[in-house]
Backbone bond lengths (Angstrom), bond angles and torsions (degrees), N, CA, C in turn:
res aa  C-N    CA-C-N  psi(-1)  N-CA   C-N-CA  omega(-1)  CA-C   N-CA-C  phi
1 M - - - 1.458 - - 1.526 110.36 -
2 L 1.318 116.53 145.11 1.454 119.76 174.71 1.524 109.56 -68.79
3 E 1.332 116.37 142.91 1.457 120.12 -178.08 1.519 112.34 -80.52
4 S 1.310 117.68 -17.22 1.460 120.97 178.88 1.525 109.62 -124.73
5 G 1.320 115.59 156.75 1.452 120.00 -178.85 1.520 112.30 -70.92
6 Y 1.301 116.54 159.17 1.455 120.59 178.45 1.530 108.64 -141.91
7 L 1.310 115.60 155.07 1.458 121.14 -178.33 1.517 108.81 -142.59
8 V 1.327 116.57 125.30 1.459 122.02 177.37 1.530 107.67 -97.60
9 M 1.324 116.66 123.95 1.460 120.49 -175.36 1.524 110.92 -126.76
10 D 1.313 115.26 155.59 1.458 122.06 175.05 1.522 107.32 -144.84
11 Y 1.322 116.02 166.80 1.464 120.84 -178.40 1.521 109.36 -123.73
12 I 1.328 116.53 129.63 1.459 121.61 177.82 1.523 107.78 -96.92
13 G 1.315 116.19 105.66 1.454 120.09 -176.19 1.513 113.85 -112.31
14 D 1.320 116.76 11.52 1.465 121.38 -178.17 1.526 109.60 -77.55
15 S 1.325 117.10 118.44 1.468 121.16 -177.51 1.523 112.61 -75.11
16 D 1.337 117.17 -9.66 1.463 120.85 -176.93 1.525 112.11 -90.83
17 V 1.320 117.99 2.61 1.460 119.92 -177.97 1.521 110.39 -119.72
18 Q 1.313 115.07 158.87 1.457 121.66 175.68 1.523 108.83 -152.65
19 M 1.325 115.84 164.56 1.456 119.36 177.84 1.524 109.81 -63.20
20 L 1.300 116.37 138.36 1.464 121.05 178.84 1.525 111.09 -57.65
21 S 1.322 116.72 -32.86 1.468 120.70 -177.63 1.526 112.72 -61.82
22 E 1.329 117.45 -22.17 1.460 120.30 -177.85 1.528 112.42 -72.58
23 T 1.322 117.20 -24.65 1.470 119.80 -178.46 1.526 112.76 -124.71
24 W 1.330 117.52 2.89 1.463 121.09 -174.45 1.525 112.29 -58.93
25 D 1.307 117.83 -52.96 1.466 120.38 -176.75 1.524 112.32 -63.03
26 E 1.315 116.36 -34.52 1.463 120.40 -175.87 1.526 112.91 -77.05
27 H 1.336 117.05 -36.33 1.466 119.50 -170.69 1.524 114.42 -118.02
28 R 1.328 118.54 7.01 1.469 118.81 -172.24 1.528 113.77 -68.06
29 H 1.323 118.06 -11.17 1.467 119.85 177.82 1.531 112.44 -97.10
30 Q 1.328 117.44 0.52 1.460 120.16 178.89 1.530 109.53 -81.83
31 R 1.310 115.14 117.26 1.461 121.15 -170.78 1.535 112.87 -58.40
32 D 1.328 118.00 -46.66 1.462 120.83 -176.23 1.528 111.36 -61.43
33 K 1.307 116.08 -43.22 1.462 119.38 -179.46 1.525 110.97 -68.71
34 R 1.311 116.73 -39.62 1.466 119.79 177.84 1.528 110.67 -62.71
35 M 1.319 116.73 -41.17 1.460 120.02 179.63 1.527 110.96 -62.70
36 N 1.321 116.86 -42.90 1.465 119.77 178.03 1.527 111.07 -62.40
37 L 1.327 115.51 -42.59 1.466 119.72 179.25 1.520 111.02 -64.07
38 F 1.327 116.87 -46.40 1.464 120.64 -178.98 1.528 111.09 -61.41
39 K 1.324 116.60 -40.95 1.462 119.86 178.80 1.527 110.70 -62.96
40 G 1.326 115.89 -43.98 1.457 119.50 -179.12 1.513 112.55 -64.42
41 L 1.336 116.63 -45.87 1.460 120.20 179.81 1.530 110.97 -65.90
42 S 1.328 116.71 -40.09 1.469 120.24 179.11 1.520 110.78 -61.67
43 R 1.320 116.07 -42.89 1.466 120.25 -179.62 1.528 110.78 -61.82
44 I 1.326 116.53 -42.05 1.463 120.63 179.87 1.528 110.83 -66.25
45 M 1.327 116.43 -47.74 1.463 120.61 -177.35 1.522 111.69 -63.44
46 L 1.321 116.85 -43.41 1.462 120.09 -179.07 1.526 111.66 -69.89
47 S 1.323 116.42 -34.67 1.461 119.93 178.31 1.527 111.12 -65.18
48 L 1.327 116.68 -43.49 1.463 120.83 -179.61 1.526 112.01 -65.54
49 S 1.318 116.24 -35.06 1.469 120.41 -174.05 1.522 112.94 -95.12
50 R 1.311 117.12 8.75 1.467 120.63 -173.97 1.526 112.14 -61.22
51 V 1.328 116.51 -37.67 1.466 120.67 -178.62 1.527 108.84 -105.39
52 P 1.334 119.10 111.18 1.468 121.19 178.04 1.531 110.42 -62.06
53 L 1.321 115.93 145.04 1.460 121.40 -178.32 1.526 110.47 -111.47
54 P 1.337 117.38 152.83 1.469 120.45 -172.35 1.522 114.95 -80.29
55 R 1.331 117.71 -14.49 1.459 119.72 -175.77 1.524 110.51 -143.25
56 I 1.317 115.55 162.63 1.462 122.20 171.37 1.523 106.93 -87.96
57 G 1.318 117.31 121.45 1.458 119.85 -177.68 1.515 111.81 174.84
58 S 1.330 115.49 -168.25 1.464 122.31 179.21 1.525 109.22 -125.57
59 W 1.321 114.93 153.36 1.458 120.02 178.77 1.531 110.74 -75.46
60 T 1.323 115.71 144.73 1.461 122.02 171.26 1.524 108.40 -127.35
61 L 1.309 115.45 160.22 1.461 122.43 177.97 1.520 107.31 -113.24
62 D 1.340 117.42 114.80 1.463 119.41 -176.63 1.525 111.20 -83.08
63 S 1.328 116.58 -179.83 1.467 121.67 -174.59 1.523 112.58 -67.26
64 N 1.330 117.11 -14.34 1.463 120.84 177.24 1.526 112.14 -96.71
65 G 1.326 116.10 4.19 1.458 120.17 179.02 1.511 114.12 81.65
66 A 1.338 117.00 14.85 1.466 120.76 -179.15 1.525 110.52 -96.47
67 L 1.323 115.83 140.81 1.459 120.99 176.18 1.518 110.11 -80.88
68 R 1.331 115.80 134.81 1.459 120.73 178.00 1.525 109.46 -136.55
69 L 1.306 115.74 138.90 1.463 120.71 177.59 1.530 107.51 -87.42
70 S 1.334 115.34 72.62 1.461 120.10 -169.71 1.522 113.51 -126.74
71 N 1.310 117.69 7.83 1.462 120.88 -179.53 1.527 109.69 -111.55
72 R 1.305 116.30 152.45 1.465 120.50 177.40 1.531 110.61 -56.94
73 P 1.318 118.32 155.38 1.468 120.62 176.50 1.532 109.44 -70.44
74 L 1.313 115.98 96.47 1.462 121.15 -173.57 1.524 110.24 -89.41
75 T 1.317 115.66 110.42 1.458 121.89 177.19 1.524 109.53 -107.81
76 L 1.313 116.24 165.04 1.461 120.44 179.46 1.521 110.91 -60.89
77 R 1.317 117.36 -38.48 1.468 120.92 -178.98 1.523 111.11 -62.83
78 L 1.320 117.22 -42.70 1.461 120.99 178.20 1.523 110.40 -62.77
79 H 1.310 115.73 -42.31 1.463 121.39 178.84 1.533 110.67 -62.51
80 Q 1.318 117.48 -42.13 1.462 121.11 -179.57 1.529 111.35 -64.38
81 L 1.317 116.86 -40.04 1.462 119.95 178.41 1.528 110.59 -61.71
82 E 1.319 116.53 -47.75 1.463 119.71 -177.48 1.524 111.68 -68.67
83 N 1.324 117.48 -35.40 1.467 119.94 175.75 1.525 111.40 -64.21
84 G 1.327 116.17 -27.01 1.455 120.85 177.88 1.516 113.16 -86.92
85 G 1.332 116.66 7.88 1.459 120.68 178.28 1.514 114.30 81.31
86 I 1.333 117.02 17.70 1.466 121.07 -179.21 1.530 108.92 -94.72
87 P 1.326 119.16 116.58 1.470 119.99 176.99 1.529 110.32 -65.52
88 T 1.318 116.63 129.97 1.464 120.31 177.67 1.531 111.60 -100.08
89 N 1.329 115.93 -18.66 1.470 121.44 -179.05 1.530 112.02 58.60
90 I 1.326 115.55 26.57 1.466 121.28 173.51 1.524 106.25 -112.95
91 S 1.307 116.53 99.70 1.461 120.83 -173.87 1.523 111.43 -68.13
92 R 1.306 114.91 159.54 1.459 120.84 -175.50 1.527 112.58 -58.92
93 S 1.313 117.50 -35.40 1.465 120.94 -174.69 1.531 113.33 -92.40
94 L 1.326 116.74 6.44 1.464 119.81 -176.15 1.527 111.47 -83.18
95 T 1.320 115.95 120.22 1.465 121.75 170.49 1.524 107.48 -120.30
96 Y 1.320 116.26 168.88 1.464 120.18 -173.78 1.526 110.40 -125.67
97 S 1.324 115.16 135.30 1.461 120.20 175.90 1.524 111.43 -96.58
98 A 1.335 116.48 -7.66 1.464 121.48 179.02 1.523 109.35 -140.40
99 A 1.321 115.66 148.08 1.464 120.78 -175.16 1.522 112.68 -70.92
100 D 1.335 118.03 -32.48 1.461 120.75 -174.64 1.523 112.11 -57.73
101 G 1.327 116.37 -46.32 1.455 120.21 -179.21 1.512 112.25 -62.27
102 Y 1.323 116.12 -37.34 1.464 120.35 178.70 1.525 110.92 -65.65
103 Y 1.324 116.82 -46.40 1.464 120.04 179.96 1.531 111.27 -61.11
104 L 1.329 116.92 -43.57 1.464 120.24 -178.92 1.522 111.45 -65.70
105 D 1.326 116.99 -36.59 1.464 119.44 177.68 1.529 111.15 -67.26
106 L 1.331 117.32 -35.44 1.463 119.86 176.26 1.526 110.94 -63.27
107 L 1.323 116.55 -42.84 1.461 119.75 178.01 1.526 110.98 -65.76
108 S 1.326 116.98 -34.84 1.465 120.38 177.67 1.525 111.34 -65.26
109 C 1.326 116.65 -29.78 1.470 119.74 175.89 1.521 110.66 -61.15
110 H 1.319 116.69 -36.88 1.466 119.96 178.84 1.526 110.88 -72.22
111 D 1.328 116.69 -33.94 1.466 119.60 171.83 1.528 110.09 -58.93
112 S 1.317 115.01 -45.25 1.460 120.50 -178.58 1.523 111.29 -64.94
113 R 1.318 116.58 -36.33 1.473 119.43 178.16 1.523 110.81 -62.65
114 I 1.321 117.06 -41.57 1.465 120.43 178.99 1.528 110.50 -62.01
115 R 1.328 116.07 -39.47 1.464 119.88 -176.88 1.527 113.09 -76.35
116 N 1.323 117.17 -31.78 1.462 119.72 -168.28 1.522 115.73 -112.98
117 Q 1.315 118.09 -14.04 1.463 119.55 178.70 1.525 108.91 -94.16
118 P 1.331 117.97 117.41 1.471 120.90 -173.19 1.527 114.36 -55.93
119 N 1.324 117.62 -34.64 1.468 119.86 -177.27 1.524 112.59 -105.29
120 S 1.335 117.14 24.80 1.464 119.82 -177.33 1.524 112.42 -71.74
121 I 1.327 117.12 -22.31 1.465 121.85 -178.22 1.524 108.78 -127.09
122 S 1.322 115.90 130.34 1.467 119.34 -178.06 1.526 112.36 -85.86
123 D 1.333 117.11 -32.86 1.464 120.45 177.93 1.527 108.30 -162.39
124 A 1.328 116.54 -178.73 1.469 120.72 -175.68 1.526 111.78 -61.89
125 D 1.327 116.80 -41.45 1.467 119.72 -179.58 1.528 110.88 -63.90
126 D 1.325 115.93 -42.02 1.463 119.79 178.85 1.526 110.41 -63.73
127 G 1.330 116.93 -40.77 1.461 120.63 178.86 1.517 112.06 -62.01
128 R 1.319 116.41 -45.88 1.466 119.88 178.83 1.529 110.89 -63.20
129 A 1.336 116.21 -38.96 1.468 119.87 -179.20 1.529 110.94 -65.71
130 Q 1.332 116.94 -43.48 1.465 119.84 179.88 1.527 111.37 -64.07
131 M 1.324 116.42 -44.43 1.463 119.40 -179.46 1.527 111.34 -67.02
132 A 1.328 116.69 -35.11 1.465 119.68 177.76 1.529 110.59 -65.50
133 R 1.335 116.50 -41.70 1.467 119.49 179.91 1.525 111.28 -64.58
134 L 1.329 116.80 -41.50 1.461 119.51 178.78 1.526 111.15 -64.42
135 T 1.319 116.16 -40.81 1.467 120.08 178.67 1.522 110.87 -62.63
136 M 1.327 116.21 -42.57 1.468 119.90 178.74 1.519 111.57 -66.00
137 M 1.330 117.02 -39.11 1.464 119.87 179.92 1.524 110.96 -63.50
138 K 1.331 116.83 -40.22 1.464 119.75 178.31 1.525 111.01 -66.06
139 A 1.333 116.08 -39.96 1.464 119.81 -178.96 1.524 112.02 -69.72
140 L 1.335 116.37 -34.89 1.462 120.60 -175.66 1.524 113.48 -92.63
141 L 1.324 117.14 -2.99 1.461 120.60 -176.90 1.527 113.38 -51.57
142 P 1.341 119.72 -43.68 1.473 118.95 -179.63 1.527 113.85 -60.23
143 Y 1.336 117.01 -23.56 1.458 120.39 -178.70 1.529 112.29 -85.55
144 F 1.325 116.55 -13.14 1.459 120.23 -178.77 1.525 112.66 -112.94
145 S 1.313 117.07 1.54 1.461 120.96 175.20 1.525 108.29 -118.82
146 N 1.305 115.40 149.22 1.458 121.55 -174.63 1.527 109.91 -95.76
147 R 1.322 116.96 114.98 1.465 120.95 -178.59 1.526 111.79 -60.45
148 E 1.319 116.41 -26.45 1.466 120.39 -179.29 1.525 111.64 -62.52
149 Y 1.344 116.13 -29.80 1.464 120.46 -177.28 1.525 112.40 -107.97
150 R 1.330 117.28 16.57 1.464 120.78 -176.59 1.528 111.73 -58.06
151 E 1.319 116.97 -43.03 1.466 121.11 -176.53 1.525 112.19 -106.06
152 G 1.295 116.90 25.44 1.449 121.58 177.30 1.520 111.43 117.77
153 P 1.323 117.32 172.92 1.466 124.60 4.72 1.528 112.36 -74.09
154 F 1.330 114.77 156.46 1.457 121.75 175.15 1.526 107.66 -111.02
155 L 1.317 115.66 134.59 1.459 120.70 -170.84 1.521 111.17 -116.38
156 Y 1.318 115.24 139.82 1.461 121.34 179.41 1.520 109.35 -79.47
157 R 1.329 116.25 134.92 1.463 119.06 -176.67 1.519 110.55 -158.38
158 F 1.334 114.67 159.36 1.459 120.95 173.28 1.527 108.50 -81.27
159 T 1.325 116.81 136.72 1.462 119.83 179.58 1.528 112.20 -109.31
160 D 1.332 116.86 2.11 1.466 120.43 179.00 1.526 109.63 -129.02
161 L 1.325 114.76 45.78 1.464 120.86 -175.23 1.530 109.32 -91.38
162 H 1.327 116.18 81.13 1.460 120.19 179.07 1.530 109.86 -117.37
163 P 1.337 118.80 168.28 1.471 121.36 -170.31 1.523 115.51 -57.00
164 S 1.323 118.50 -28.18 1.465 119.35 -179.83 1.524 112.56 -80.53
165 N 1.322 117.10 -8.48 1.464 120.96 177.45 1.523 112.44 -102.68
166 I 1.322 115.91 3.79 1.464 121.12 -179.72 1.527 108.45 -116.80
167 F 1.325 116.53 124.60 1.461 121.37 178.84 1.530 108.84 -106.51
168 V 1.327 115.53 129.28 1.462 121.38 -176.65 1.525 109.94 -128.39
169 N 1.344 115.34 163.41 1.461 118.78 172.72 1.526 109.19 -90.26
170 S 1.310 117.25 -169.48 1.465 120.78 -174.18 1.525 112.82 -65.55
171 Q 1.347 117.01 -21.23 1.464 120.84 179.23 1.529 112.10 -100.55
172 W 1.319 115.63 11.26 1.466 123.13 178.44 1.525 113.10 65.69
173 N 1.325 116.46 29.99 1.454 119.44 167.72 1.526 107.61 -79.33
174 V 1.320 116.78 129.18 1.465 120.79 -177.15 1.524 109.55 -70.48
175 K 1.333 116.37 125.24 1.455 121.92 -178.96 1.531 112.71 -110.87
176 F 1.324 116.38 -37.01 1.462 119.99 -178.61 1.530 109.40 -145.14
177 V 1.324 115.08 150.90 1.466 122.24 171.17 1.522 107.12 -130.39
178 I 1.328 117.09 133.24 1.464 121.03 -178.01 1.532 110.58 -118.19
179 D 1.332 115.18 177.88 1.470 123.25 -177.36 1.527 110.78 58.57
180 L 1.316 115.01 54.94 1.464 120.65 -176.87 1.525 112.78 -83.17
181 E 1.339 116.89 -4.36 1.467 119.00 -175.07 1.522 113.44 -67.39
182 W 1.336 117.00 -14.26 1.463 119.67 -178.83 1.526 111.96 -96.27
183 A 1.315 117.59 17.29 1.466 120.78 177.40 1.523 110.09 -79.79
184 C 1.313 117.07 141.49 1.466 121.26 178.50 1.526 109.32 -161.11
185 S 1.322 115.89 169.39 1.460 120.04 176.72 1.522 108.76 -91.22
186 L 1.325 115.65 133.82 1.461 122.35 -175.43 1.529 109.71 -136.04
187 P 1.335 117.28 167.55 1.471 119.48 179.14 1.527 111.96 -56.15
188 A 1.324 115.51 144.62 1.466 120.74 -177.07 1.520 111.99 -59.80
189 E 1.332 117.50 -30.92 1.461 119.73 -176.99 1.528 112.64 -71.47
190 T 1.331 117.84 -11.15 1.464 120.30 176.11 1.527 111.47 -90.91
191 F 1.317 116.33 -0.80 1.466 121.31 -177.90 1.525 109.36 -79.66
192 R 1.323 116.19 107.78 1.461 121.02 -178.82 1.527 109.48 -160.51
193 P 1.328 118.02 163.65 1.468 120.04 179.56 1.525 110.97 -64.59
194 P 1.327 117.72 155.91 1.468 120.60 176.82 1.532 110.85 -61.86
195 Y 1.318 116.26 138.75 1.468 120.62 -177.02 1.523 112.21 -63.87
196 W 1.343 117.57 -27.74 1.466 119.74 -174.85 1.532 112.69 -68.37
197 L 1.323 117.42 -11.25 1.464 119.36 176.50 1.526 111.48 -63.04
198 T 1.323 116.89 -20.21 1.464 120.89 177.55 1.522 111.93 -79.03
199 G 1.340 116.92 -13.59 1.455 120.13 -175.22 1.513 112.68 78.91
200 R 1.336 116.83 13.58 1.459 121.44 -178.14 1.527 110.54 -129.07
201 S 1.327 115.07 159.32 1.456 119.93 175.87 1.526 109.37 -77.69
202 V 1.323 116.86 166.39 1.463 120.92 179.78 1.524 110.87 -58.74
203 D 1.325 116.96 -41.48 1.464 120.79 -177.33 1.527 112.64 -66.01
204 D 1.336 116.73 -19.59 1.467 120.22 -179.84 1.523 112.96 -90.25
205 L 1.329 117.45 -2.70 1.464 120.31 -178.20 1.523 109.97 -84.44
206 I 1.310 115.27 74.13 1.457 122.02 178.03 1.523 108.43 -132.42
207 G 1.317 115.78 159.19 1.460 120.29 176.78 1.513 112.59 59.18
208 E 1.319 116.02 -131.27 1.463 120.97 -176.62 1.524 112.06 -66.05
209 H 1.332 117.21 -28.54 1.461 119.94 178.74 1.528 110.82 -68.17
210 L 1.324 116.80 -35.78 1.462 120.40 176.67 1.522 110.33 -67.99
211 E 1.319 116.91 -38.97 1.460 120.18 178.29 1.524 110.98 -64.48
212 D 1.332 116.73 -38.78 1.467 120.30 177.08 1.521 110.48 -61.62
213 F 1.329 116.38 -41.02 1.462 120.42 179.91 1.525 110.65 -64.88
214 R 1.319 116.94 -41.67 1.462 120.67 -179.86 1.524 111.73 -65.21
215 E 1.320 116.33 -33.46 1.463 119.77 179.74 1.517 111.57 -72.58
């Protein structure tokens, strides 16, 4: 491992591109632009996941300049918890050979948030409700994860792929993607298009809206 931190940077100076978020609400129902966007995102996602990886984790660059899949799967959410002083108990060198352990550790992060974030609970009823939901999620986890993919394949993907991190031209052809530091290999069953392509929040993906997302 390198003894000091490093940062790879680039500059987007193309005047013909802008963040997708600037025109998303206005043009997201235009079929031609949506098709261009979907093609671009699909190409990126499939390219990244082309080679299955043996573990859940993130790439590191060692002192010899070699890439190693030896760092924990670092996502923006994990980073936000730790920046807020919430212990995640997921050490830097921890990678996963099976999906179950990763899922359980993610749920444990939410347990830790309840214990360590001063404003995590608004009142007694809210506290009981949050703990009940976490308990149910742990109990029901085997029914929502696919045993066939428990030990792989694990696919490399961006975990912070939102409209402000995607730069497109006037026809919504994807030209640049930024904030790549949150990319990591994750279970294959988590490989899916971003939910925001539906124009709805995660909590709104129920009934016919969920079916539209699946299609």
